[in-house]
N, CA and C of each residue as an Amber inpcrd file, in Angstrom:
protein
   372
 -19.6060000  11.0130000   1.3650000 -19.4070000  12.4440000   1.1820000
 -17.9630000  12.6670000   0.7170000 -17.8130000  13.3430000  -0.4350000
 -16.4570000  13.5690000  -0.9300000 -15.8170000  14.7620000  -0.2130000
 -14.5620000  15.0000000  -0.5090000 -13.7880000  16.0360000   0.2000000
 -14.3940000  17.4170000   0.0170000 -14.8760000  17.7210000  -1.2090000
 -15.4610000  19.0450000  -1.4460000 -16.7230000  19.2400000  -0.6230000
 -17.5760000  18.2190000  -0.5840000 -18.8090000  18.3180000   0.1980000
 -18.4920000  18.4750000   1.6840000 -17.4990000  17.7430000   2.1580000
 -17.1100000  17.8290000   3.5660000 -16.6070000  19.2310000   3.8940000
 -15.7390000  19.7830000   3.0300000 -15.2250000  21.1400000   3.2540000
 -16.3600000  22.1550000   3.2110000 -17.2750000  21.9840000   2.2670000
 -18.4060000  22.8980000   2.1520000 -19.2400000  22.8880000   3.4300000
 -19.4820000  21.6950000   3.9710000 -20.2510000  21.5860000   5.2110000
 -19.4960000  22.2380000   6.3680000 -18.1810000  22.0070000   6.4410000
 -17.3750000  22.6270000   7.5000000 -17.4790000  24.1490000   7.4390000
 -17.4080000  24.7070000   6.2270000 -17.4340000  26.1610000   6.0980000
 -18.8170000  26.7300000   6.3600000 -19.8780000  25.9800000   6.0410000
 -21.2140000  26.4760000   6.3670000 -21.4050000  26.5060000   7.8800000
 -20.8620000  25.5220000   8.5790000 -20.9170000  25.5210000  10.0480000
 -20.0920000  26.6800000  10.5950000 -18.9170000  26.9040000  10.0150000
 -18.0730000  28.0270000  10.4220000 -18.7940000  29.3550000  10.2220000
 -19.5060000  29.4880000   9.1010000 -20.2380000  30.7170000   8.8210000
 -21.3080000  30.9580000   9.8790000 -22.0560000  29.9280000  10.2220000
 -23.0900000  30.0610000  11.2480000 -22.4730000  30.4330000  12.5910000
 -21.3740000  29.7900000  12.9580000 -20.6910000  30.1190000  14.2140000
 -20.1750000  31.5540000  14.2080000 -19.6400000  31.9980000  13.0710000
 -19.1470000  33.3770000  12.9700000 -20.2780000  34.3700000  13.1830000
 -21.4270000  34.1010000  12.5760000 -22.5760000  34.9970000  12.7470000
 -23.0500000  34.9900000  14.1960000 -23.0800000  33.8140000  14.8090000
 -23.4920000  33.7270000  16.2170000 -22.5570000  34.5440000  17.1090000
 -21.2620000  34.4030000  16.8970000 -20.2980000  35.1410000  17.7190000
 -20.3690000  36.6370000  17.4550000 -20.4720000  37.0210000  16.1980000
 -20.4770000  38.4400000  15.8400000 -21.7130000  39.1570000  16.3890000
 -22.8820000  38.5130000  16.2520000 -24.1280000  39.1600000  16.6640000
 -24.5270000  38.8280000  18.0980000 -23.8560000  37.8630000  18.7120000
 -24.1750000  37.4960000  20.0880000 -25.5280000  36.8310000  20.2380000
 -26.0100000  36.2130000  19.1860000 -27.3250000  35.5760000  19.1940000
 -27.1550000  34.1270000  18.7520000 -27.8850000  33.2210000  19.4110000
 -27.8150000  31.8110000  19.0450000 -28.8710000  31.5250000  17.9800000
 -28.4810000  31.6550000  16.7040000 -29.4080000  31.4510000  15.6020000
 -29.6280000  29.9710000  15.3400000 -30.8290000  29.6510000  14.8940000
 -31.1120000  28.2930000  14.4300000 -30.5100000  28.1360000  13.0340000
 -30.0910000  26.9230000  12.6690000 -29.4440000  26.7370000  11.3640000
 -30.2870000  27.2000000  10.1740000 -31.6280000  27.1530000  10.2850000
 -32.4720000  27.5260000   9.1460000 -32.7030000  29.0380000   9.0390000
 -32.3270000  29.8140000  10.0640000 -32.5320000  31.2590000  10.0080000
 -31.5300000  31.9010000   9.0630000 -32.0010000  32.8600000   8.2920000
 -31.1370000  33.5700000   7.3490000 -30.6480000  34.8360000   8.0290000
 -29.4230000  34.7940000   8.5260000 -28.9080000  35.8900000   9.3510000
 -27.6230000  36.4910000   8.8080000 -27.2120000  36.0900000   7.6330000
 -25.8920000  36.4700000   7.1680000 -25.9290000  37.7150000   6.3000000
 -24.9850000  38.5850000   6.5300000 -24.8340000  39.7170000   5.6270000
 -23.5990000  39.4780000   4.7630000 -23.3680000  40.3810000   3.8320000
 -22.2740000  40.1880000   2.8780000 -20.9250000  40.0280000   3.5800000
 -20.6800000  40.8160000   4.6270000 -19.3710000  40.7300000   5.2900000
 -19.1900000  39.3850000   6.0000000 -20.2720000  38.8140000   6.5490000
 -20.1830000  37.4860000   7.1680000 -19.7850000  36.4410000   6.1310000
 -20.4440000  36.5020000   4.9920000 -20.1900000  35.5240000   3.9400000
 -18.7740000  35.6890000   3.3950000 -18.3640000  36.9370000   3.1800000
 -17.0180000  37.1790000   2.6610000 -15.9580000  36.7010000   3.6500000
 -16.1560000  36.9820000   4.9350000 -15.1770000  36.5630000   5.9470000
 -15.0660000  35.0370000   5.9900000 -16.2030000  34.3520000   5.9620000
 -16.1770000  32.8880000   6.0040000 -15.5320000  32.3190000   4.7420000
 -15.8190000  32.9430000   3.6040000 -15.2020000  32.4910000   2.3530000
 -13.6840000  32.6170000   2.4310000 -13.2100000  33.7650000   2.9250000
 -11.7650000  33.9890000   3.0050000 -11.0980000  33.0020000   3.9580000
 -11.7340000  32.7370000   5.0940000 -11.1860000  31.7590000   6.0390000
 -11.1540000  30.3760000   5.3930000 -12.2330000  30.0160000   4.7170000
 -12.3050000  28.7170000   4.0560000 -11.2890000  28.5790000   2.9400000
 -11.1260000  29.6360000   2.1660000 -10.1530000  29.6230000   1.0670000
  -8.7470000  29.4360000   1.6180000  -8.4120000  30.2080000   2.6530000
  -7.0810000  30.0900000   3.2570000  -6.8520000  28.6890000   3.8110000
  -7.8630000  28.1440000   4.4840000  -7.7250000  26.8020000   5.0570000
  -7.5700000  25.7540000   3.9580000  -8.3070000  25.9090000   2.8860000
  -8.1990000  24.9560000   1.7780000  -6.8070000  25.0010000   1.1580000
  -6.2700000  26.1980000   0.9810000  -4.9210000  26.3140000   0.4270000
  -3.8860000  25.7070000   1.3620000  -4.0290000  25.9800000   2.6580000
  -3.0640000  25.4380000   3.6190000  -3.1410000  23.9190000   3.6820000
  -4.3300000  23.3680000   3.4860000  -4.4700000  21.9180000   3.6200000
  -3.7920000  21.1680000   2.4770000  -3.5100000  21.8440000   1.3720000
  -2.8440000  21.1950000   0.2510000  -1.3360000  21.1310000   0.4600000
  -0.7880000  22.0960000   1.1620000   0.6600000  22.1880000   1.3450000
   1.0740000  21.4790000   2.6260000   2.2030000  20.8080000   2.5850000
   2.7210000  20.0690000   3.7380000   4.0020000  20.7520000   4.2030000
   4.0860000  21.0210000   5.4900000   5.2970000  21.6030000   6.0650000
   6.3090000  20.4690000   6.2580000   7.5560000  20.6540000   5.8050000
   8.5420000  19.5620000   5.8870000   8.7250000  18.9790000   7.2860000
   8.6010000  19.7850000   8.3360000   8.7800000  19.2250000   9.6840000
   7.6350000  18.2750000  10.0490000   6.4820000  18.3950000   9.3610000
   5.3510000  17.5000000   9.6200000   5.4820000  16.1770000   8.8720000
   5.9610000  16.2700000   7.6260000   6.0750000  15.0610000   6.7970000
   6.9420000  15.3860000   5.5910000   7.6990000  14.4020000   5.1500000
   8.5520000  14.5640000   3.9700000   7.9820000  13.7310000   2.8240000
   8.2820000  14.1250000   1.5890000   7.8540000  13.2940000   0.4580000
   8.6270000  11.9760000   0.4460000   8.1260000  11.0350000  -0.3080000
   8.8490000   9.7760000  -0.4830000  10.0680000  10.0360000  -1.3710000
  11.1020000   9.2540000  -1.1700000  12.2960000   9.3910000  -2.0070000
  11.9150000   9.0990000  -3.4590000  12.3980000   9.9130000  -4.3720000
  12.1420000   9.8990000  -5.8110000  10.7630000  10.4310000  -6.1820000
  10.0150000  10.9410000  -5.2080000   8.6890000  11.4870000  -5.5150000
   8.8310000  12.8890000  -6.1140000   8.1190000  13.1370000  -7.2140000
   8.0400000  14.4790000  -7.7880000   6.9710000  15.2610000  -7.0410000
   7.3210000  16.4560000  -6.6030000   6.4010000  17.2950000  -5.8300000
   6.5380000  18.7450000  -6.3030000   5.6080000  19.5720000  -5.8630000
   5.7540000  21.0160000  -6.0030000   6.3260000  21.5310000  -4.6930000
   7.2750000  22.4540000  -4.7710000   7.8570000  23.0250000  -3.5580000
   7.6750000  24.5360000  -3.5660000   7.5410000  25.0840000  -2.3700000
   7.4090000  26.5230000  -2.1780000   8.6560000  27.0130000  -1.4500000
   9.2980000  28.0280000  -2.0460000  10.4730000  28.6230000  -1.4030000
  10.3010000  30.1360000  -1.3710000  11.0910000  30.7850000  -0.5250000
  11.1790000  32.2430000  -0.5550000  12.5290000  32.5850000  -1.1730000
  12.4930000  33.4290000  -2.2050000  13.7280000  33.8240000  -2.8790000
  13.6770000  35.3250000  -3.1530000  14.6250000  36.0470000  -2.5900000
  14.7260000  37.4990000  -2.7440000  13.3950000  38.1990000  -2.4590000
  12.7490000  37.7780000  -1.3820000  11.5190000  38.4250000  -0.9300000
  10.2560000  37.9960000  -1.6480000  10.3370000  37.0080000  -2.5370000
   9.1370000  36.5280000  -3.2220000   8.9400000  35.0430000  -2.9360000
   7.6910000  34.6220000  -2.9590000   7.3640000  33.2020000  -2.8240000
   7.3490000  32.6110000  -4.2260000   8.0600000  31.5100000  -4.4080000
   8.1470000  30.8750000  -5.7170000   7.8250000  29.3880000  -5.5900000
   7.2290000  28.8480000  -6.6490000   6.8300000  27.4410000  -6.6860000
   7.6030000  26.7480000  -7.8080000   8.1450000  25.5730000  -7.5040000
   8.9100000  24.8040000  -8.4870000   8.5460000  23.3280000  -8.4060000
   8.7660000  22.6240000  -9.5200000   8.6890000  21.1690000  -9.5200000
  10.0320000  20.6630000  -8.9840000   9.9720000  19.5960000  -8.1960000
  11.1730000  19.1330000  -7.5050000  11.0720000  17.6270000  -7.3130000
  12.1690000  16.9360000  -7.4800000  12.2180000  15.5000000  -7.1770000
  13.0380000  15.3200000  -5.9090000  12.3940000  14.7690000  -4.8790000
  13.0760000  14.5690000  -3.6010000  13.9700000  13.3380000  -3.6890000
  15.2460000  13.5270000  -3.3940000  16.2220000  12.4380000  -3.4810000
  16.7000000  11.9670000  -2.1130000  16.0790000  12.4650000  -1.0450000
  16.5370000  12.1530000   0.3000000  17.5200000  13.2190000   0.7500000
  17.8820000  13.1980000   1.9900000  18.8480000  14.1730000   2.4980000
  18.2400000  15.5480000   2.7080000  19.0790000  16.5870000   2.5140000
  18.6260000  17.9610000   2.7470000  17.4680000  18.3040000   1.8200000
  16.5010000  19.0190000   2.3630000  15.3130000  19.4040000   1.5990000
  15.4370000  20.8830000   1.2630000  16.2310000  21.1870000   0.2490000
  16.4740000  22.5720000  -0.1720000  16.3380000  22.6510000  -1.6890000
  16.0530000  23.8600000  -2.1670000  16.0190000  24.1220000  -3.6000000
  17.0840000  25.1670000  -3.8670000  18.1800000  24.7700000  -4.4750000
  19.3290000  25.6660000  -4.6040000  19.8700000  25.9430000  -3.2100000
  19.9360000  27.2110000  -2.8480000  20.3670000  27.5940000  -1.5000000
  19.1880000  27.8860000  -0.5770000  17.9580000  27.7570000  -1.0930000
  16.7710000  28.1480000  -0.3230000  16.1370000  26.9510000   0.3610000
  15.8790000  27.0680000   1.6710000  15.1480000  25.9890000   2.3370000
  13.7200000  25.9190000   1.7960000  13.1940000  24.7280000   1.7220000
  11.8280000  24.5370000   1.2320000  10.8640000  24.8040000   2.3810000
   9.9340000  25.7410000   2.1490000   8.9600000  26.1230000   3.1710000
   7.8310000  25.1070000   3.2740000   7.3840000  24.5900000   2.1200000
   6.2810000  23.6300000   2.0850000   6.3430000  22.8750000   0.7620000
   5.6520000  21.7450000   0.7180000   5.5900000  20.9520000  -0.5020000
   4.2090000  20.3420000  -0.6290000   3.8820000  19.9230000  -1.8300000
   2.6260000  19.2050000  -2.0500000   2.8160000  18.2100000  -3.1900000
   2.1110000  17.0860000  -3.1210000   2.1840000  16.1320000  -4.2210000
   1.6280000  16.7750000  -5.4940000   2.1600000  16.3960000  -6.6220000
   1.6160000  16.8710000  -7.8940000   0.3680000  16.0400000  -8.1710000
  -0.7880000  16.6980000  -8.3110000  -2.0150000  15.9220000  -8.5070000
  -1.9900000  15.1830000  -9.8470000  -2.5480000  13.9860000  -9.8390000
  -2.6450000  13.2190000 -11.0790000  -3.7790000  13.7870000 -11.9290000
  -3.7950000  13.4190000 -13.1850000  -4.8670000  13.8510000 -14.0760000
  -6.2150000  13.3900000 -13.5310000  -6.2820000  12.1550000 -13.0210000
  -7.5310000  11.6380000 -12.4540000  -7.9650000  12.4450000 -11.2340000
  -7.0120000  12.8600000 -10.3920000  -7.3460000  13.6950000  -9.2320000
  -7.9530000  15.0200000  -9.6780000  -7.3700000  15.6170000 -10.7110000
  -7.8730000  16.8970000 -11.2170000  -9.2740000  16.7180000 -11.7940000
  -9.4730000  15.6560000 -12.5690000 -10.8060000  15.3920000 -13.1170000
 -11.8230000  15.1790000 -12.0090000 -11.4610000  14.3860000 -11.0120000
 -12.3740000  14.1020000  -9.9070000 -12.7330000  15.3700000  -9.1390000
 -11.7520000  16.2290000  -8.9020000 -11.9990000  17.4610000  -8.1500000
 -12.8680000  18.4430000  -8.9240000 -12.9250000  18.3010000 -10.2450000
 -13.6620000  19.2590000 -11.0680000 -14.8250000  18.6350000 -11.8220000
 -15.2850000  17.4630000 -11.3890000 -16.3500000  16.8030000 -12.1370000
 -17.6450000  17.6080000 -12.1390000 -17.9100000  18.3840000 -11.0760000
 -19.1140000  19.2150000 -11.0690000 -19.0320000  20.3100000 -12.1320000
 -17.8520000  20.8910000 -12.3180000 -17.6630000  21.9170000 -13.3480000
 -17.8290000  21.2970000 -14.7310000 -17.2350000  20.1380000 -14.9430000
 -17.3530000  19.4640000 -16.2330000 -18.7990000  19.1100000 -16.5450000
 -19.5520000  18.6940000 -15.5310000 -20.9650000  18.3620000 -15.7340000
 -21.7480000  19.6010000 -16.1440000 -21.4910000  20.7360000 -15.4710000
 -22.1960000  21.9770000 -15.8340000 -21.8670000  22.3920000 -17.2620000
 -20.6060000  22.2510000 -17.6640000 -20.2190000  22.6020000 -19.0300000
 -20.8940000  21.6770000 -20.0430000 -20.9850000  20.4090000 -19.7070000
 -21.6120000  19.4390000 -20.6000000 -23.1010000  19.7260000 -20.7510000
 -23.7450000  20.1660000 -19.6630000 -25.1860000  20.4200000 -19.6790000
 -25.5610000  21.6980000 -20.4200000 -24.5840000  22.5550000 -20.7270000
 -24.8940000  23.8210000 -21.4230000 -25.2090000  23.5860000 -22.8730000
């Protein structure tokens, strides 16, 4: 099971749990009990979790020295993203502390993550 399938399964379980908690009823997995707001809420939670899972908080882990990464900073009240090469030492961009970072995905990673989309386009 690839990462997308695993996340999809996690969110479908989350959706069922959300419906159970909201309605106070223990539904069987095959019962169709979801309304639009249940689906939207689960989608938003899943989207937020997926975005958070890509970004790494510096206190949790640092990039390797000389690694090119994307960094997120706050500058004058806005969140900004930049390419950055970590050289060791202080983890700042200009005068701004780095809030989070993520590895820059390789071309192969991007292709792999979107192979279902590419297949649908090819089949058209």
